[in-house]
SETI-390953 format. One record per residue (C-alpha): x, y, z; residue number from 1. Coordinates in steps of 0.1 Angstrom, whole numbers, plus 5000, padded with zeros to 4 digits. Example, Ala and Ser with C-alpha at 12.3 -4.5 7.8 and 13.67 -1.06 7.14 Angstrom:
BEGIN
xx:5123&yy:4955&zz:5078&n:1
xx:5137&yy:4989&zz:5071&n:2
This chain:
BEGIN
xx:5000&yy:5000&zz:5000&n:1
xx:5014&yy:5034&zz:4991&n:2
xx:4989&yy:5063&zz:4993&n:3
xx:4953&yy:5065&zz:5002&n:4
xx:4928&yy:5088&zz:4984&n:5
xx:4929&yy:5114&zz:5012&n:6
xx:4967&yy:5113&zz:5012&n:7
xx:4968&yy:5117&zz:4974&n:8
xx:4943&yy:5146&zz:4977&n:9
xx:4966&yy:5164&zz:5002&n:10
xx:4995&yy:5158&zz:4978&n:11
xx:4975&yy:5173&zz:4949&n:12
xx:4964&yy:5203&zz:4970&n:13
xx:5001&yy:5208&zz:4980&n:14
xx:5011&yy:5207&zz:4944&n:15
xx:4984&yy:5231&zz:4933&n:16
xx:4992&yy:5256&zz:4961&n:17
xx:5030&yy:5255&zz:4959&n:18
xx:5039&yy:5242&zz:4924&n:19
xx:5057&yy:5211&zz:4912&n:20
xx:5091&yy:5224&zz:4920&n:21
xx:5083&yy:5230&zz:4957&n:22
xx:5071&yy:5196&zz:4968&n:23
xx:5101&yy:5193&zz:4992&n:24
xx:5084&yy:5218&zz:5015&n:25
xx:5051&yy:5199&zz:5016&n:26
xx:5041&yy:5176&zz:5045&n:27
xx:5038&yy:5145&zz:5024&n:28
xx:5068&yy:5151&zz:5001&n:29
xx:5087&yy:5121&zz:5016&n:30
xx:5058&yy:5099&zz:5009&n:31
xx:5052&yy:5106&zz:4972&n:32
xx:5073&yy:5133&zz:4955&n:33
xx:5067&yy:5140&zz:4919&n:34
xx:5100&yy:5145&zz:4899&n:35
xx:5102&yy:5150&zz:4862&n:36
xx:5129&yy:5136&zz:4839&n:37
xx:5131&yy:5153&zz:4805&n:38
xx:5149&yy:5136&zz:4776&n:39
xx:5141&yy:5155&zz:4745&n:40
xx:5132&yy:5192&zz:4745&n:41
xx:5134&yy:5211&zz:4712&n:42
xx:5143&yy:5248&zz:4720&n:43
xx:5121&yy:5260&zz:4691&n:44
xx:5091&yy:5249&zz:4712&n:45
xx:5104&yy:5260&zz:4746&n:46
xx:5073&yy:5280&zz:4756&n:47
xx:5049&yy:5254&zz:4744&n:48
xx:5069&yy:5227&zz:4762&n:49
xx:5069&yy:5247&zz:4795&n:50
xx:5031&yy:5251&zz:4793&n:51
xx:5026&yy:5214&zz:4783&n:52
xx:5048&yy:5203&zz:4812&n:53
xx:5026&yy:5222&zz:4837&n:54
xx:4994&yy:5209&zz:4822&n:55
xx:5007&yy:5173&zz:4821&n:56
xx:5018&yy:5176&zz:4857&n:57
xx:4984&yy:5189&zz:4868&n:58
xx:4966&yy:5161&zz:4850&n:59
xx:4989&yy:5135&zz:4866&n:60
xx:4980&yy:5149&zz:4900&n:61
xx:4943&yy:5147&zz:4891&n:62
xx:4946&yy:5111&zz:4880&n:63
xx:4968&yy:5101&zz:4910&n:64
xx:4988&yy:5073&zz:4894&n:65
xx:5024&yy:5062&zz:4900&n:66
xx:5041&yy:5076&zz:4869&n:67
xx:5035&yy:5087&zz:4833&n:68
xx:5056&yy:5095&zz:4802&n:69
xx:5047&yy:5117&zz:4772&n:70
xx:5063&yy:5122&zz:4738&n:71
xx:5054&yy:5146&zz:4711&n:72
xx:5065&yy:5143&zz:4675&n:73
xx:5062&yy:5170&zz:4648&n:74
xx:5071&yy:5167&zz:4611&n:75
xx:5086&yy:5133&zz:4616&n:76
xx:5108&yy:5140&zz:4646&n:77
xx:5104&yy:5139&zz:4684&n:78
xx:5104&yy:5174&zz:4698&n:79
xx:5096&yy:5167&zz:4734&n:80
xx:5096&yy:5137&zz:4757&n:81
xx:5094&yy:5136&zz:4795&n:82
xx:5088&yy:5112&zz:4824&n:83
xx:5068&yy:5122&zz:4854&n:84
xx:5066&yy:5105&zz:4888&n:85
xx:5080&yy:5070&zz:4894&n:86
xx:5086&yy:5038&zz:4875&n:87
xx:5091&yy:5021&zz:4909&n:88
xx:5074&yy:5037&zz:4939&n:89
xx:5091&yy:5014&zz:4964&n:90
xx:5126&yy:5022&zz:4951&n:91
xx:5117&yy:5058&zz:4942&n:92
xx:5130&yy:5052&zz:4907&n:93
xx:5121&yy:5081&zz:4885&n:94
xx:5100&yy:5075&zz:4854&n:95
xx:5119&yy:5080&zz:4821&n:96
xx:5103&yy:5088&zz:4788&n:97
xx:5121&yy:5058&zz:4773&n:98
xx:5109&yy:5035&zz:4801&n:99
xx:5094&yy:5003&zz:4786&n:100
xx:5060&yy:4991&zz:4799&n:101
xx:5032&yy:4970&zz:4785&n:102
xx:5010&yy:4990&zz:4761&n:103
xx:4979&yy:4968&zz:4760&n:104
xx:4957&yy:4973&zz:4730&n:105
xx:4980&yy:4998&zz:4713&n:106
xx:4996&yy:4965&zz:4702&n:107
xx:4967&yy:4961&zz:4678&n:108
xx:4975&yy:4990&zz:4655&n:109
xx:5012&yy:4983&zz:4659&n:110
xx:5006&yy:4948&zz:4645&n:111
xx:4983&yy:4961&zz:4618&n:112
xx:5010&yy:4986&zz:4608&n:113
xx:5033&yy:4957&zz:4604&n:114
xx:5007&yy:4940&zz:4582&n:115
xx:5003&yy:4971&zz:4561&n:116
xx:5041&yy:4971&zz:4557&n:117
xx:5040&yy:4935&zz:4544&n:118
xx:5012&yy:4945&zz:4520&n:119
xx:5034&yy:4973&zz:4507&n:120
xx:5063&yy:4949&zz:4502&n:121
xx:5041&yy:4927&zz:4481&n:122
xx:5043&yy:4898&zz:4506&n:123
xx:5008&yy:4899&zz:4521&n:124
xx:4976&yy:4901&zz:4499&n:125
xx:4950&yy:4917&zz:4522&n:126
xx:4921&yy:4900&zz:4504&n:127
xx:4934&yy:4864&zz:4504&n:128
xx:4917&yy:4838&zz:4526&n:129
xx:4937&yy:4835&zz:4558&n:130
xx:4945&yy:4798&zz:4552&n:131
xx:4968&yy:4810&zz:4523&n:132
xx:4992&yy:4821&zz:4551&n:133
xx:4980&yy:4800&zz:4580&n:134
xx:4970&yy:4766&zz:4566&n:135
xx:4965&yy:4752&zz:4601&n:136
xx:4937&yy:4776&zz:4609&n:137
xx:4904&yy:4757&zz:4606&n:138
xx:4879&yy:4765&zz:4578&n:139
xx:4850&yy:4783&zz:4594&n:140
xx:4827&yy:4781&zz:4564&n:141
xx:4836&yy:4816&zz:4553&n:142
xx:4867&yy:4833&zz:4539&n:143
xx:4884&yy:4854&zz:4565&n:144
xx:4909&yy:4879&zz:4551&n:145
xx:4938&yy:4900&zz:4566&n:146
xx:4919&yy:4931&zz:4556&n:147
xx:4889&yy:4920&zz:4577&n:148
xx:4911&yy:4911&zz:4606&n:149
xx:4927&yy:4945&zz:4605&n:150
xx:4893&yy:4962&zz:4613&n:151
xx:4879&yy:4937&zz:4638&n:152
xx:4856&yy:4922&zz:4611&n:153
xx:4869&yy:4886&zz:4610&n:154
xx:4841&yy:4872&zz:4632&n:155
xx:4866&yy:4863&zz:4658&n:156
xx:4854&yy:4864&zz:4694&n:157
xx:4864&yy:4887&zz:4723&n:158
xx:4875&yy:4877&zz:4758&n:159
xx:4839&yy:4875&zz:4771&n:160
xx:4833&yy:4839&zz:4761&n:161
xx:4866&yy:4826&zz:4774&n:162
xx:4849&yy:4809&zz:4804&n:163
xx:4873&yy:4780&zz:4806&n:164
xx:4902&yy:4802&zz:4814&n:165
xx:4887&yy:4826&zz:4838&n:166
xx:4903&yy:4831&zz:4872&n:167
xx:4879&yy:4827&zz:4901&n:168
xx:4868&yy:4856&zz:4922&n:169
xx:4884&yy:4883&zz:4900&n:170
xx:4866&yy:4910&zz:4879&n:171
xx:4893&yy:4907&zz:4852&n:172
xx:4893&yy:4869&zz:4847&n:173
xx:4900&yy:4874&zz:4810&n:174
xx:4934&yy:4891&zz:4818&n:175
xx:4947&yy:4859&zz:4831&n:176
xx:4981&yy:4843&zz:4827&n:177
xx:4985&yy:4815&zz:4802&n:178
xx:5016&yy:4804&zz:4784&n:179
xx:5043&yy:4814&zz:4779&n:180
xx:5041&yy:4813&zz:4742&n:181
xx:5071&yy:4819&zz:4719&n:182
xx:5054&yy:4816&zz:4685&n:183
xx:5022&yy:4832&zz:4673&n:184
xx:5009&yy:4800&zz:4658&n:185
xx:5010&yy:4784&zz:4692&n:186
xx:4987&yy:4811&zz:4706&n:187
xx:4961&yy:4803&zz:4680&n:188
xx:4952&yy:4772&zz:4701&n:189
xx:4935&yy:4796&zz:4726&n:190
xx:4906&yy:4804&zz:4702&n:191
xx:4910&yy:4786&zz:4668&n:192
xx:4884&yy:4759&zz:4675&n:193
xx:4857&yy:4784&zz:4686&n:194
xx:4828&yy:4793&zz:4665&n:195
xx:4827&yy:4827&zz:4648&n:196
xx:4804&yy:4852&zz:4664&n:197
xx:4791&yy:4861&zz:4629&n:198
xx:4802&yy:4858&zz:4593&n:199
xx:4833&yy:4878&zz:4584&n:200
xx:4824&yy:4914&zz:4574&n:201
xx:4791&yy:4914&zz:4591&n:202
xx:4801&yy:4936&zz:4620&n:203
xx:4830&yy:4951&zz:4639&n:204
xx:4836&yy:4931&zz:4671&n:205
xx:4866&yy:4944&zz:4691&n:206
xx:4888&yy:4915&zz:4699&n:207
xx:4924&yy:4907&zz:4709&n:208
xx:4924&yy:4874&zz:4689&n:209
xx:4917&yy:4888&zz:4654&n:210
xx:4951&yy:4906&zz:4656&n:211
xx:4967&yy:4873&zz:4669&n:212
xx:4954&yy:4856&zz:4637&n:213
xx:4966&yy:4886&zz:4617&n:214
xx:5001&yy:4882&zz:4632&n:215
xx:5001&yy:4845&zz:4622&n:216
xx:4992&yy:4856&zz:4586&n:217
xx:5021&yy:4880&zz:4586&n:218
xx:5044&yy:4853&zz:4598&n:219
xx:5032&yy:4830&zz:4570&n:220
xx:5035&yy:4857&zz:4544&n:221
xx:5070&yy:4868&zz:4552&n:222
xx:5083&yy:4833&zz:4560&n:223
xx:5100&yy:4842&zz:4593&n:224
xx:5089&yy:4845&zz:4629&n:225
xx:5064&yy:4874&zz:4634&n:226
xx:5085&yy:4890&zz:4661&n:227
xx:5117&yy:4889&zz:4640&n:228
xx:5099&yy:4905&zz:4610&n:229
xx:5084&yy:4933&zz:4632&n:230
xx:5118&yy:4940&zz:4647&n:231
xx:5139&yy:4940&zz:4615&n:232
xx:5114&yy:4956&zz:4591&n:233
xx:5094&yy:4980&zz:4613&n:234
xx:5107&yy:4986&zz:4648&n:235
xx:5144&yy:4991&zz:4641&n:236
xx:5139&yy:5012&zz:4609&n:237
xx:5117&yy:5035&zz:4630&n:238
xx:5142&yy:5037&zz:4658&n:239
xx:5118&yy:5018&zz:4682&n:240
xx:5146&yy:5001&zz:4701&n:241
xx:5126&yy:4998&zz:4733&n:242
xx:5096&yy:4980&zz:4718&n:243
xx:5094&yy:4942&zz:4720&n:244
xx:5069&yy:4914&zz:4724&n:245
xx:5062&yy:4906&zz:4761&n:246
xx:5083&yy:4880&zz:4779&n:247
xx:5083&yy:4877&zz:4817&n:248
xx:5121&yy:4876&zz:4819&n:249
xx:5127&yy:4907&zz:4798&n:250
xx:5098&yy:4927&zz:4813&n:251
xx:5108&yy:4919&zz:4848&n:252
xx:5143&yy:4932&zz:4840&n:253
xx:5133&yy:4963&zz:4820&n:254
xx:5097&yy:4973&zz:4825&n:255
xx:5083&yy:4999&zz:4849&n:256
xx:5065&yy:4984&zz:4878&n:257
xx:5027&yy:4983&zz:4873&n:258
xx:5002&yy:4996&zz:4898&n:259
xx:4964&yy:4997&zz:4903&n:260
xx:4939&yy:5012&zz:4926&n:261
xx:4925&yy:4989&zz:4953&n:262
xx:4897&yy:5007&zz:4971&n:263
xx:4914&yy:5039&zz:4983&n:264
xx:4950&yy:5027&zz:4978&n:265
xx:4975&yy:5025&zz:4950&n:266
xx:4991&yy:4990&zz:4950&n:267
xx:5017&yy:4972&zz:4930&n:268
xx:5003&yy:4948&zz:4905&n:269
xx:5023&yy:4917&zz:4897&n:270
xx:5031&yy:4910&zz:4860&n:271
xx:5010&yy:4885&zz:4842&n:272
xx:5022&yy:4865&zz:4812&n:273
xx:5005&yy:4881&zz:4781&n:274
xx:5025&yy:4863&zz:4754&n:275
xx:4993&yy:4846&zz:4743&n:276
xx:4982&yy:4879&zz:4727&n:277
xx:5014&yy:4897&zz:4716&n:278
xx:4996&yy:4914&zz:4687&n:279
xx:4963&yy:4918&zz:4705&n:280
xx:4976&yy:4934&zz:4737&n:281
xx:5011&yy:4920&zz:4745&n:282
xx:5037&yy:4944&zz:4732&n:283
xx:5059&yy:4965&zz:4754&n:284
xx:5069&yy:5000&zz:4743&n:285
xx:5076&yy:5035&zz:4755&n:286
xx:5060&yy:5069&zz:4749&n:287
xx:5090&yy:5079&zz:4728&n:288
xx:5087&yy:5048&zz:4706&n:289
xx:5050&yy:5053&zz:4701&n:290
xx:5057&yy:5088&zz:4690&n:291
xx:5082&yy:5074&zz:4665&n:292
xx:5056&yy:5050&zz:4653&n:293
xx:5031&yy:5077&zz:4645&n:294
xx:5058&yy:5099&zz:4629&n:295
xx:5069&yy:5070&zz:4608&n:296
xx:5035&yy:5063&zz:4595&n:297
xx:5031&yy:5099&zz:4584&n:298
xx:5066&yy:5106&zz:4571&n:299
xx:5085&yy:5074&zz:4561&n:300
xx:5075&yy:5070&zz:4525&n:301
xx:5102&yy:5044&zz:4521&n:302
xx:5082&yy:5022&zz:4544&n:303
xx:5047&yy:5035&zz:4538&n:304
xx:5041&yy:5048&zz:4504&n:305
xx:5011&yy:5072&zz:4503&n:306
xx:4987&yy:5045&zz:4490&n:307
xx:4996&yy:5022&zz:4520&n:308
xx:4992&yy:5051&zz:4545&n:309
xx:4958&yy:5059&zz:4531&n:310
xx:4949&yy:5022&zz:4532&n:311
xx:4957&yy:5021&zz:4569&n:312
xx:4936&yy:5051&zz:4577&n:313
xx:4906&yy:5046&zz:4554&n:314
xx:4876&yy:5036&zz:4575&n:315
xx:4864&yy:5001&zz:4567&n:316
xx:4826&yy:4995&zz:4570&n:317
xx:4809&yy:4963&zz:4581&n:318
xx:4776&yy:4952&zz:4565&n:319
xx:4757&yy:4964&zz:4596&n:320
xx:4771&yy:4999&zz:4593&n:321
xx:4798&yy:4997&zz:4619&n:322
xx:4826&yy:5020&zz:4607&n:323
xx:4852&yy:5029&zz:4633&n:324
xx:4885&yy:5013&zz:4622&n:325
xx:4911&yy:5017&zz:4595&n:326
xx:4938&yy:4991&zz:4600&n:327
xx:4932&yy:4988&zz:4637&n:328
xx:4935&yy:5025&zz:4642&n:329
xx:4904&yy:5042&zz:4653&n:330
xx:4896&yy:5070&zz:4628&n:331
xx:4876&yy:5097&zz:4645&n:332
xx:4844&yy:5092&zz:4627&n:333
xx:4823&yy:5092&zz:4658&n:334
xx:4843&yy:5118&zz:4676&n:335
xx:4846&yy:5094&zz:4706&n:336
xx:4877&yy:5113&zz:4717&n:337
xx:4875&yy:5150&zz:4720&n:338
xx:4891&yy:5164&zz:4688&n:339
xx:4904&yy:5198&zz:4678&n:340
xx:4883&yy:5216&zz:4654&n:341
xx:4896&yy:5211&zz:4618&n:342
xx:4923&yy:5188&zz:4632&n:343
xx:4911&yy:5152&zz:4626&n:344
xx:4930&yy:5123&zz:4640&n:345
xx:4934&yy:5086&zz:4645&n:346
xx:4942&yy:5070&zz:4678&n:347
xx:4942&yy:5040&zz:4700&n:348
xx:4939&yy:5033&zz:4738&n:349
xx:4957&yy:5005&zz:4756&n:350
xx:4951&yy:4990&zz:4790&n:351
xx:4964&yy:4959&zz:4807&n:352
xx:4964&yy:4954&zz:4845&n:353
xx:4991&yy:4977&zz:4859&n:354
xx:4993&yy:4999&zz:4828&n:355
xx:4975&yy:5023&zz:4804&n:356
xx:4986&yy:5039&zz:4772&n:357
xx:4972&yy:5062&zz:4745&n:358
xx:4985&yy:5075&zz:4712&n:359
xx:4968&yy:5101&zz:4690&n:360
xx:4980&yy:5111&zz:4655&n:361
xx:4968&yy:5145&zz:4641&n:362
xx:4976&yy:5136&zz:4605&n:363
xx:4969&yy:5169&zz:4588&n:364
xx:4991&yy:5187&zz:4614&n:365
xx:5019&yy:5160&zz:4612&n:366
xx:5017&yy:5159&zz:4650&n:367
xx:5018&yy:5129&zz:4673&n:368
xx:5012&yy:5127&zz:4710&n:369
xx:5019&yy:5094&zz:4729&n:370
xx:5014&yy:5087&zz:4766&n:371
xx:5022&yy:5057&zz:4787&n:372
xx:5014&yy:5052&zz:4824&n:373
xx:5023&yy:5025&zz:4848&n:374
xx:4989&yy:5026&zz:4865&n:375
xx:4957&yy:5008&zz:4855&n:376
xx:4931&yy:5035&zz:4857&n:377
xx:4893&yy:5034&zz:4861&n:378
xx:4872&yy:5044&zz:4831&n:379
xx:4868&yy:5079&zz:4843&n:380
xx:4905&yy:5084&zz:4846&n:381
xx:4911&yy:5067&zz:4812&n:382
xx:4888&yy:5094&zz:4798&n:383
xx:4911&yy:5121&zz:4813&n:384
xx:4941&yy:5103&zz:4798&n:385
xx:4924&yy:5102&zz:4764&n:386
xx:4917&yy:5140&zz:4766&n:387
xx:4953&yy:5150&zz:4772&n:388
xx:4966&yy:5151&zz:4736&n:389
xx:4937&yy:5170&zz:4720&n:390
xx:4925&yy:5192&zz:4749&n:391
xx:4957&yy:5200&zz:4767&n:392
xx:4989&yy:5193&zz:4746&n:393
xx:4982&yy:5197&zz:4709&n:394
xx:4967&yy:5233&zz:4712&n:395
xx:4999&yy:5245&zz:4727&n:396
xx:5020&yy:5234&zz:4698&n:397
xx:4995&yy:5246&zz:4673&n:398
xx:4998&yy:5280&zz:4688&n:399
xx:5035&yy:5278&zz:4685&n:400
xx:5031&yy:5269&zz:4648&n:401
xx:5009&yy:5299&zz:4643&n:402
xx:5034&yy:5323&zz:4659&n:403
xx:5065&yy:5311&zz:4640&n:404
xx:5062&yy:5306&zz:4602&n:405
xx:5094&yy:5286&zz:4603&n:406
xx:5075&yy:5258&zz:4622&n:407
xx:5051&yy:5252&zz:4594&n:408
xx:5036&yy:5217&zz:4591&n:409
xx:5051&yy:5196&zz:4564&n:410
xx:5022&yy:5178&zz:4548&n:411
xx:5026&yy:5140&zz:4551&n:412
xx:5029&yy:5122&zz:4517&n:413
xx:4997&yy:5103&zz:4523&n:414
xx:4979&yy:5137&zz:4524&n:415
xx:4990&yy:5147&zz:4489&n:416
xx:4962&yy:5153&zz:4464&n:417
xx:4937&yy:5157&zz:4492&n:418
xx:4945&yy:5121&zz:4501&n:419
xx:4938&yy:5125&zz:4539&n:420
xx:4909&yy:5149&zz:4538&n:421
xx:4881&yy:5141&zz:4562&n:422
xx:4859&yy:5131&zz:4533&n:423
xx:4884&yy:5106&zz:4518&n:424
xx:4892&yy:5089&zz:4551&n:425
xx:4855&yy:5086&zz:4561&n:426
xx:4846&yy:5071&zz:4528&n:427
xx:4837&yy:5036&zz:4539&n:428
xx:4857&yy:5008&zz:4522&n:429
xx:4834&yy:4978&zz:4519&n:430
xx:4854&yy:4946&zz:4524&n:431
xx:4858&yy:4924&zz:4494&n:432
xx:4838&yy:4892&zz:4497&n:433
């Protein structure tokens, strides 16, 4: 046990009245100080970064977690990254912006980005039946394609029918430990014999297992282990050196400790083996690396030619009218996340016990904001987390762009010829049957 709600409230009041830099004078400073650790700070944005730092610190206080990291990328480069709070409360280890931690469901668009890369390389046909690449996956009576899997339209089930693996007396039985798995084809055993929830293309059913099947298709298409392909073809070219599929040994050695709220206390949460769903919620990454991912999608035409970038971001529509996803990125059709006027985005949230993450990509601004946290938050606090980029951070940098013409946005290649206009990306792409 670390800090009760009342203690955290006193800490927050102390911070609000005296400022972040004066916590040493507060009564509870020895209990839970709030240091910051900056890594990247572009002097061209000094004023915006100072304001963003203050806003981010205040929101961290409001949410009350252990530690958070943020990274901002503009025109293809990181311009600010910073860690706030602690990666290990017991050891008082400061959070770094390059601190690895599980990113939960942000693994889904990361995997789909790898699939899009394979499509661009001519290795993966998005409209081939999945058995072309995964011949061991049972025939379900319908063709399931990589394109459908990339938008949760493969008919694959979610956790909520995984009754045989539930842990007793826990509200999160579906976040259990199974494995370890070292190959994505092994992880197919968890769900491959289950019935489809509907025919492929009928609806968009959010699931961790559709991405697992997609990762197996990538592995079959590129003829090498999925994790090796992701590392050599996507992660290392983008400089994402602190991103890797979960393993207990590596995460115990490198990851920030995870925490959760238990009644009124913040408590450490032991790691669970999530290797059964690397691509559906089992990657480890950092705020900086997620910033690099977004910057790469927008700017690395050697990896993502404009047509591949637009493919990833074009909303796919199911037969019932569901239309939220491009290639596992949520495109802001429904404005589920507060968005800046005239600054559309795509995004994804991640959560796994002990951790939360969020990345939002304002593609017309060539601006990316990524946040990781080593606390598993309640839904109301996740809503605050998701509001940070568009409500509190991006406007500060947009103002900096407006004040200095030298900081003009370089339009991403995928936006050429009006290619990422709101109308284009919202134009539903009906899956091929």
